[in-house]
PDB file as gemmi writes it, atoms N, CA and C in Angstrom:
CRYST1    1.000    1.000    1.000  90.00  90.00  90.00 P 1                      
ATOM      1  N   UNK A   1      63.413 -92.610 181.733  1.00  0.00           N  
ATOM      2  CA  UNK A   1      63.719 -92.359 180.347  1.00  0.00           C  
ATOM      3  C   UNK A   1      63.436 -90.884 180.061  1.00  0.00           C  
ATOM      4  N   UNK A   2      64.366 -90.251 179.388  1.00  0.00           N  
ATOM      5  CA  UNK A   2      64.181 -88.829 179.098  1.00  0.00           C  
ATOM      6  C   UNK A   2      63.362 -88.625 177.821  1.00  0.00           C  
ATOM      7  N   UNK A   3      62.987 -87.386 177.574  1.00  0.00           N  
ATOM      8  CA  UNK A   3      62.121 -87.053 176.435  1.00  0.00           C  
ATOM      9  C   UNK A   3      62.761 -87.416 175.097  1.00  0.00           C  
ATOM     10  N   UNK A   4      64.095 -87.267 174.993  1.00  0.00           N  
ATOM     11  CA  UNK A   4      64.776 -87.594 173.742  1.00  0.00           C  
ATOM     12  C   UNK A   4      64.667 -89.085 173.450  1.00  0.00           C  
ATOM     13  N   UNK A   5      64.875 -89.916 174.476  1.00  0.00           N  
ATOM     14  CA  UNK A   5      64.757 -91.362 174.298  1.00  0.00           C  
ATOM     15  C   UNK A   5      63.328 -91.752 173.935  1.00  0.00           C  
ATOM     16  N   UNK A   6      62.353 -91.113 174.587  1.00  0.00           N  
ATOM     17  CA  UNK A   6      60.954 -91.399 174.277  1.00  0.00           C  
ATOM     18  C   UNK A   6      60.657 -91.079 172.817  1.00  0.00           C  
ATOM     19  N   UNK A   7      61.160 -89.947 172.337  1.00  0.00           N  
ATOM     20  CA  UNK A   7      60.925 -89.542 170.955  1.00  0.00           C  
ATOM     21  C   UNK A   7      61.568 -90.527 169.976  1.00  0.00           C  
ATOM     22  N   UNK A   8      62.789 -90.953 170.271  1.00  0.00           N  
ATOM     23  CA  UNK A   8      63.490 -91.897 169.399  1.00  0.00           C  
ATOM     24  C   UNK A   8      62.734 -93.223 169.331  1.00  0.00           C  
ATOM     25  N   UNK A   9      62.283 -93.701 170.480  1.00  0.00           N  
ATOM     26  CA  UNK A   9      61.539 -94.968 170.492  1.00  0.00           C  
ATOM     27  C   UNK A   9      60.208 -94.849 169.752  1.00  0.00           C  
ATOM     28  N   UNK A  10      59.518 -93.737 169.926  1.00  0.00           N  
ATOM     29  CA  UNK A  10      58.255 -93.543 169.224  1.00  0.00           C  
ATOM     30  C   UNK A  10      58.488 -93.495 167.717  1.00  0.00           C  
ATOM     31  N   UNK A  11      59.532 -92.805 167.279  1.00  0.00           N  
ATOM     32  CA  UNK A  11      59.858 -92.750 165.850  1.00  0.00           C  
ATOM     33  C   UNK A  11      60.202 -94.137 165.328  1.00  0.00           C  
ATOM     34  N   UNK A  12      60.939 -94.920 166.112  1.00  0.00           N  
ATOM     35  CA  UNK A  12      61.277 -96.286 165.714  1.00  0.00           C  
ATOM     36  C   UNK A  12      60.022 -97.135 165.598  1.00  0.00           C  
ATOM     37  N   UNK A  13      59.136 -97.016 166.580  1.00  0.00           N  
ATOM     38  CA  UNK A  13      57.882 -97.776 166.541  1.00  0.00           C  
ATOM     39  C   UNK A  13      57.069 -97.400 165.304  1.00  0.00           C  
ATOM     40  N   UNK A  14      56.942 -96.110 165.057  1.00  0.00           N  
ATOM     41  CA  UNK A  14      56.140 -95.648 163.923  1.00  0.00           C  
ATOM     42  C   UNK A  14      56.729 -96.079 162.587  1.00  0.00           C  
ATOM     43  N   UNK A  15      58.035 -96.340 162.532  1.00  0.00           N  
ATOM     44  CA  UNK A  15      58.664 -96.740 161.276  1.00  0.00           C  
ATOM     45  C   UNK A  15      58.548 -98.243 161.000  1.00  0.00           C  
ATOM     46  N   UNK A  16      58.049 -98.998 161.969  1.00  0.00           N  
ATOM     47  CA  UNK A  16      57.881-100.437 161.764  1.00  0.00           C  
ATOM     48  C   UNK A  16      56.802-100.699 160.717  1.00  0.00           C  
ATOM     49  N   UNK A  17      56.952-101.785 159.958  1.00  0.00           N  
ATOM     50  CA  UNK A  17      55.899-102.153 158.999  1.00  0.00           C  
ATOM     51  C   UNK A  17      54.587-102.431 159.736  1.00  0.00           C  
ATOM     52  N   UNK A  18      53.463-102.121 159.107  1.00  0.00           N  
ATOM     53  CA  UNK A  18      52.165-102.353 159.749  1.00  0.00           C  
ATOM     54  C   UNK A  18      51.973-103.785 160.249  1.00  0.00           C  
ATOM     55  N   UNK A  19      52.452-104.751 159.522  1.00  0.00           N  
ATOM     56  CA  UNK A  19      52.263-106.148 159.937  1.00  0.00           C  
ATOM     57  C   UNK A  19      52.958-106.430 161.269  1.00  0.00           C  
ATOM     58  N   UNK A  20      54.089-105.798 161.517  1.00  0.00           N  
ATOM     59  CA  UNK A  20      54.799-105.970 162.782  1.00  0.00           C  
ATOM     60  C   UNK A  20      54.039-105.267 163.900  1.00  0.00           C  
ATOM     61  N   UNK A  21      53.634-104.018 163.667  1.00  0.00           N  
ATOM     62  CA  UNK A  21      52.906-103.269 164.690  1.00  0.00           C  
ATOM     63  C   UNK A  21      51.606-103.972 165.062  1.00  0.00           C  
ATOM     64  N   UNK A  22      50.900-104.506 164.072  1.00  0.00           N  
ATOM     65  CA  UNK A  22      49.638-105.193 164.336  1.00  0.00           C  
ATOM     66  C   UNK A  22      49.842-106.486 165.116  1.00  0.00           C  
ATOM     67  N   UNK A  23      51.039-107.061 165.020  1.00  0.00           N  
ATOM     68  CA  UNK A  23      51.328-108.309 165.707  1.00  0.00           C  
ATOM     69  C   UNK A  23      51.732-108.133 167.162  1.00  0.00           C  
ATOM     70  N   UNK A  24      51.910-106.901 167.583  1.00  0.00           N  
ATOM     71  CA  UNK A  24      52.296-106.644 168.969  1.00  0.00           C  
ATOM     72  C   UNK A  24      51.065-106.528 169.856  1.00  0.00           C  
ATOM     73  N   UNK A  25      51.163-107.102 171.033  1.00  0.00           N  
ATOM     74  CA  UNK A  25      50.105-106.926 172.022  1.00  0.00           C  
ATOM     75  C   UNK A  25      50.232-105.527 172.604  1.00  0.00           C  
ATOM     76  N   UNK A  26      49.197-105.025 173.260  1.00  0.00           N  
ATOM     77  CA  UNK A  26      49.317-103.709 173.910  1.00  0.00           C  
ATOM     78  C   UNK A  26      50.469-103.676 174.922  1.00  0.00           C  
ATOM     79  N   UNK A  27      50.684-104.780 175.617  1.00  0.00           N  
ATOM     80  CA  UNK A  27      51.783-104.842 176.590  1.00  0.00           C  
ATOM     81  C   UNK A  27      53.137-104.769 175.892  1.00  0.00           C  
ATOM     82  N   UNK A  28      53.275-105.473 174.750  1.00  0.00           N  
ATOM     83  CA  UNK A  28      54.534-105.436 174.008  1.00  0.00           C  
ATOM     84  C   UNK A  28      54.796-104.054 173.433  1.00  0.00           C  
ATOM     85  N   UNK A  29      53.755-103.377 172.975  1.00  0.00           N  
ATOM     86  CA  UNK A  29      53.919-102.012 172.471  1.00  0.00           C  
ATOM     87  C   UNK A  29      54.441-101.118 173.591  1.00  0.00           C  
ATOM     88  N   UNK A  30      53.834-101.228 174.766  1.00  0.00           N  
ATOM     89  CA  UNK A  30      54.272-100.423 175.907  1.00  0.00           C  
ATOM     90  C   UNK A  30      55.728-100.724 176.251  1.00  0.00           C  
ATOM     91  N   UNK A  31      56.102-102.004 176.229  1.00  0.00           N  
ATOM     92  CA  UNK A  31      57.494-102.369 176.519  1.00  0.00           C  
ATOM     93  C   UNK A  31      58.435-101.820 175.451  1.00  0.00           C  
ATOM     94  N   UNK A  32      58.023-101.893 174.188  1.00  0.00           N  
ATOM     95  CA  UNK A  32      58.838-101.350 173.102  1.00  0.00           C  
ATOM     96  C   UNK A  32      59.132 -99.881 173.358  1.00  0.00           C  
ATOM     97  N   UNK A  33      58.123 -99.158 173.799  1.00  0.00           N  
ATOM     98  CA  UNK A  33      58.254 -97.720 173.972  1.00  0.00           C  
ATOM     99  C   UNK A  33      58.936 -97.304 175.272  1.00  0.00           C  
ATOM    100  N   UNK A  34      58.864 -98.138 176.322  1.00  0.00           N  
ATOM    101  CA  UNK A  34      59.325 -97.660 177.626  1.00  0.00           C  
ATOM    102  C   UNK A  34      60.272 -98.558 178.401  1.00  0.00           C  
ATOM    103  N   UNK A  35      60.307 -99.846 178.109  1.00  0.00           N  
ATOM    104  CA  UNK A  35      61.053-100.778 178.964  1.00  0.00           C  
ATOM    105  C   UNK A  35      62.567-100.632 178.812  1.00  0.00           C  
ATOM    106  N   UNK A  36      63.255-100.823 179.924  1.00  0.00           N  
ATOM    107  CA  UNK A  36      64.717-100.851 179.911  1.00  0.00           C  
ATOM    108  C   UNK A  36      65.215-102.147 179.266  1.00  0.00           C  
ATOM    109  N   UNK A  37      64.491-103.236 179.498  1.00  0.00           N  
ATOM    110  CA  UNK A  37      64.828-104.533 178.916  1.00  0.00           C  
ATOM    111  C   UNK A  37      63.581-105.141 178.300  1.00  0.00           C  
ATOM    112  N   UNK A  38      63.748-105.718 177.117  1.00  0.00           N  
ATOM    113  CA  UNK A  38      62.626-106.364 176.445  1.00  0.00           C  
ATOM    114  C   UNK A  38      62.588-107.839 176.787  1.00  0.00           C  
ATOM    115  N   UNK A  39      61.380-108.433 176.828  1.00  0.00           N  
ATOM    116  CA  UNK A  39      61.277-109.880 177.011  1.00  0.00           C  
ATOM    117  C   UNK A  39      61.675-110.591 175.713  1.00  0.00           C  
ATOM    118  N   UNK A  40      62.002-111.858 175.835  1.00  0.00           N  
ATOM    119  CA  UNK A  40      62.416-112.640 174.659  1.00  0.00           C  
ATOM    120  C   UNK A  40      61.356-112.629 173.564  1.00  0.00           C  
ATOM    121  N   UNK A  41      60.080-112.630 173.938  1.00  0.00           N  
ATOM    122  CA  UNK A  41      59.008-112.651 172.939  1.00  0.00           C  
ATOM    123  C   UNK A  41      59.051-111.406 172.043  1.00  0.00           C  
ATOM    124  N   UNK A  42      59.379-110.276 172.624  1.00  0.00           N  
ATOM    125  CA  UNK A  42      59.464-109.049 171.835  1.00  0.00           C  
ATOM    126  C   UNK A  42      60.702-109.068 170.946  1.00  0.00           C  
ATOM    127  N   UNK A  43      61.814-109.565 171.473  1.00  0.00           N  
ATOM    128  CA  UNK A  43      63.009-109.706 170.642  1.00  0.00           C  
ATOM    129  C   UNK A  43      62.733-110.612 169.449  1.00  0.00           C  
ATOM    130  N   UNK A  44      61.991-111.693 169.667  1.00  0.00           N  
ATOM    131  CA  UNK A  44      61.684-112.624 168.583  1.00  0.00           C  
ATOM    132  C   UNK A  44      60.880-111.930 167.481  1.00  0.00           C  
ATOM    133  N   UNK A  45      59.922-111.111 167.859  1.00  0.00           N  
ATOM    134  CA  UNK A  45      59.109-110.403 166.865  1.00  0.00           C  
ATOM    135  C   UNK A  45      59.902-109.325 166.130  1.00  0.00           C  
ATOM    136  N   UNK A  46      60.922-108.772 166.772  1.00  0.00           N  
ATOM    137  CA  UNK A  46      61.720-107.696 166.190  1.00  0.00           C  
ATOM    138  C   UNK A  46      63.029-108.191 165.577  1.00  0.00           C  
ATOM    139  N   UNK A  47      63.235-109.486 165.549  1.00  0.00           N  
ATOM    140  CA  UNK A  47      64.521-110.076 165.169  1.00  0.00           C  
ATOM    141  C   UNK A  47      65.106-109.510 163.876  1.00  0.00           C  
ATOM    142  N   UNK A  48      64.300-109.359 162.848  1.00  0.00           N  
ATOM    143  CA  UNK A  48      64.842-108.889 161.574  1.00  0.00           C  
ATOM    144  C   UNK A  48      65.185-107.399 161.572  1.00  0.00           C  
ATOM    145  N   UNK A  49      64.768-106.679 162.614  1.00  0.00           N  
ATOM    146  CA  UNK A  49      65.040-105.240 162.697  1.00  0.00           C  
ATOM    147  C   UNK A  49      66.117-104.892 163.709  1.00  0.00           C  
ATOM    148  N   UNK A  50      66.609-105.872 164.438  1.00  0.00           N  
ATOM    149  CA  UNK A  50      67.607-105.617 165.475  1.00  0.00           C  
ATOM    150  C   UNK A  50      68.997-105.837 164.906  1.00  0.00           C  
ATOM    151  N   UNK A  51      69.841-104.849 165.092  1.00  0.00           N  
ATOM    152  CA  UNK A  51      71.230-104.931 164.657  1.00  0.00           C  
ATOM    153  C   UNK A  51      72.046-105.349 165.874  1.00  0.00           C  
ATOM    154  N   UNK A  52      72.708-106.491 165.770  1.00  0.00           N  
ATOM    155  CA  UNK A  52      73.502-106.983 166.895  1.00  0.00           C  
ATOM    156  C   UNK A  52      74.912-106.451 166.769  1.00  0.00           C  
ATOM    157  N   UNK A  53      75.430-105.971 167.895  1.00  0.00           N  
ATOM    158  CA  UNK A  53      76.792-105.411 167.904  1.00  0.00           C  
ATOM    159  C   UNK A  53      77.791-106.458 168.281  1.00  0.00           C  
TER     160      UNK A  53                                                      
END                                                                             
């Protein structure tokens, strides 16, 4: 992942409501910021923020 992608993901993470951020495990936070693919559990927690194409 390049620096631009890292910055975009960090900005996205920081813009999440506190209740969502607090509900993430340290592993899920790391996956949010760096993973190529998210596990279903993370998608479930982010469901209302994901725009499906």
